[in-house]
N, C-alpha and C positions, 0 to 999 in steps of 0.2 A: 693613754694607751699603754698597756704593759709591755715590758721588754720582749717577752716571747712573741707577742702579737706583732711587734715591729719586725722581728726576724722573719716571721711567717709571711708578712707582706712583701718583703724583699725577695724571699724565695719564690713567692707566687709571681712576682714580676719576671723573674728569670724563666719560670715555667711557661708563662703566657707568651713571652717573646719567642722562645724556642718553638712552641707550637705554631705561632703565627708564621714564622719563617718557613717551617716545614710545610704547612698547608698551602702557603703561597706558591711553593715550588711543586705542589701536587705529589708530595712524597708520603709514603707510609712511615710509621714509626720504625718498622723493621729496616726499611731502606735507609733511613737516616742513621740508624745504629751501624749499619754495614759500611757506610761512608767513612766512619772513623774506626772501623775494625772491631766493633763490639757485637755481642750476641743480640738477636732480635728484640729481646725484652728490655734492653738497656734504655732505649729512648722512651719507652713507656714509663720506666721508673723515674727518669729525669723529668718528664712532663707532669707526672703525678706527685712529685716531691718526695718520693721514697728514697732517692739517692741524688747526689749532685755530682756531675762529672768533674774530673780534675782539670787544672788550668790548660794543659796541653791539648786535651780533648776539646775544650771550649774554643781554644784558639783555632783548631782545625775546622770546627763547625762555623765559627765566625768568618773564616776565610771562604769556606764553601758557599755560605749563604750571602757573602758580600755584605756583611752586617757592619763593616767599618768600625769594628771595636765595640759595637753595642752589646753583644753577648758577654764579652770579656769585662766590660764595665759593670754589667749587672752582677756577674760572678764576684767581682771585687767588692761591691756593696754588700753582698750576702756574707762574704768572709769577714769584712770589717765590722759589720753589725754583730755577728755572732761571736767575734773575738777569738776564734779558733779555726784551724783548717777544717774544710768540709768533711774530711774523713774522721774527725773527732766529734763533730757537732751533735749528732743525734745521741750518741752515748753520753756526751757531756750533759746535755739537758736532762736526760733521764736520771743520770747519776745524782744530780742536784735535788731530785725529788724522792730519791730512794732511801729506805731505811736499811735494806740489805741488797747486796749484789752477789749473785752466784755466777762465777766465770769458769768456763771450760775451754781450753785451747788444745789443739791436737799436735802442735809443733813447738811453740815458744812459751816462755813465761808471759802471763797476761800483761798487756801494755801498761795498765794502770799500776802495776807493781814493779815495773822495771827500774833498775838503777841507771845512772847516766852512761856508764861504759857499755852496759848490756844494750840499752836502747840505741846507742850510737851504732853498735855492731848490727843490730837487727834492722834498723832503718837503712843503713848503708847497703846491706845485702838485698833488702826488699825494694829499694828505690835507686837502682844503678844509674839512672839518667840524671839524678840530682847531684849538684855540687856538694862538697862537704860543708860549705857555708850554710846551704839550705838544710842539710841534715842536722847540723848543730842547732839551728833554730828550732827544728822540729823536736829535737831531744829536749830542749828547754820546755816546750809546750807539753810534751808527753809526761815528763817527769814532775811537772808541777800540778798535774791534774788531781792527784789524791789530796794534796795539801789544801786545795780550794773547796773540798767537799765537806759536808757536815761532819764534825768530829765524832758524832754518834753513829755514823754509817759503819756497817760491818760488811766485810768482803770474804767470801768463801771461794777459794780458787783450786781448781784441779788442772794439772798440766803434766806433761811427760818429763821425766828426769833427763832424757836425751836433749831436751830443749835447753837445759842448763849446762850439762857437761860437754855438749857439742860445740861450745863457743870458746874463743881464746881464754887462756888461763886467767888473765887479769879481769876480764869481764865476768867470768863465772864466779870468781872469788868475791868480787864486789857485790854481785847479784845475790849470792848466798848470804852474805852478811846483811845485806839490805832486807832480805826476806826474814831473817832471824829477828832483826830489829822491829819489823812490822808486826810479826807474830807476838813478840814480847809486849806490844802495846795492847794486846787483846782486841785489836780492831780487825785483824786479819787472821784467817786460818788457811793453811795450805796443805794439800795432799798431792804428792808426786806419784805418778804412775812409773814404776821401776823400769829401768832400761831392759829391753827384751820383751816388754809387754806393749800392747797397742790400745788406743782408745777406739774400740769398735764402734762404728757408726758416726763418729765425730769427724766430719770432713772439713769443717771450718770453725773458727772461734765463735762462741756465742755467750751472751750474758742474759741472766734472768733477774729482773728488778722487782723487788717488792716495794711498792710506793707507799707514801704516808697514809693514803686512804685505804690501804689494804689490797689494792688492785695489783695484778702481776702483768708485766710487759716484758718482752724479750727482744733482743736484737741479735742478728746473725750477720757476720762479716763475709762478704764475697768480693770477687775481683772487681765488680763494678760499683761497690760501695756497701754501706750498711743497710740492711733490711730490717725494718721494725715489724715485730710480730706481736699483735695484740688480740688475735682471735684465740679463744680458749683452747681449741684443739691444737693449734700450733704451739702455744706456750706449754701445754701439757706434754707434747711430744719432746720438746727440749728439756723439760723437767725429767722425763723418763731417761733421756740420754745422759743427763747430769748424774742421776742416781747410778746408772750403769758405769759411768766413768769413775765415780767415787768408789764403787765396788771393786774396780780394778787397781785402785791406788793404794799406796802404803798408808797405814793409820797415821794420824797427825803426829804422834810421838816419834814414830819411826822416820817420818819425813824430816822432823827437826834434827834427829841424829844424823841423817844423811846430809842435811844442809851444813851442819857443823863440820862433818868430815870434808866436805868440798871446800868450805871456807878455810880449813887448816892445811889444805894441800900445799 
C-alpha cells in the first residue's frame, strides 16, 4: 500500500467516526458545527475530508460526544502518518507532485517562502492561543517545506508590499534577504503589489499547482482549513484572479530593487 493511501485510510477513519457520533446523537452537520462555533459547512468539510479540524476543536467534539479520547486519538494518527500539521498537509502533498506553483496572498508573504523570523512573527500573530514553544515548532515545519520539494519545482508568488514592510524591522530585513536569495536561485520569482494598491478580489491565499501529468489543481485557504479546488471552472477563476493580481504588481526587476532597499534599511 502506498504512503498516500495509508494517510487516506486514517483520514477516512476520522471522518467515519465523526459521522457515526453525529448520527448517533441525531444531529445535522450544521448543528454539529454550531456546537464548536463554526459555520454550517464546516462539519460537512470535516466528514468529507476536505479539511481537518484543529486539535482544540476535536477536543471539544470529543467531550461533547463523550468519545473518551477516541476522536483525539484518530486525529493524532492522521497527523503522525502525514508527518505535518493538518493545516499544511493538503498543500504539502500537492507540492510534492507539482512542477510549478503559483501563489497569491492578500496580506502576508507566502508561507512556503517565509524566513524563520518572519514566520515566527506571522504564526504568533495568527495563533494567539498557542505557546511560543508550539509556535517555534511550527516555524521549523513551515520553513523546511521548500527544501523538501523537488529541486526542479518553480514558484511564482504575488503578494502585497505591506505584508513585508508592516512587520518588525529584523523580520522584514531577514525576509527580504531570504527572498533575494531564493530569486537568485532561479527557482522563485516574486512580484510585489506596491503599498497603496490592493489585490482586488483576492480575499484569502490561494495556490495553483501544475502537476507532473499536466493537470492543474488549486487550493484556497480559509478559516476552517484548506479547500482543494479541482473543478476546471474553479481553477480557471483562480487563474483569472492570479493574472489580475500580477497586473497590479511591480515588474519582477522593480520588485527586486524594492527588496534590496528593504534589506539595506
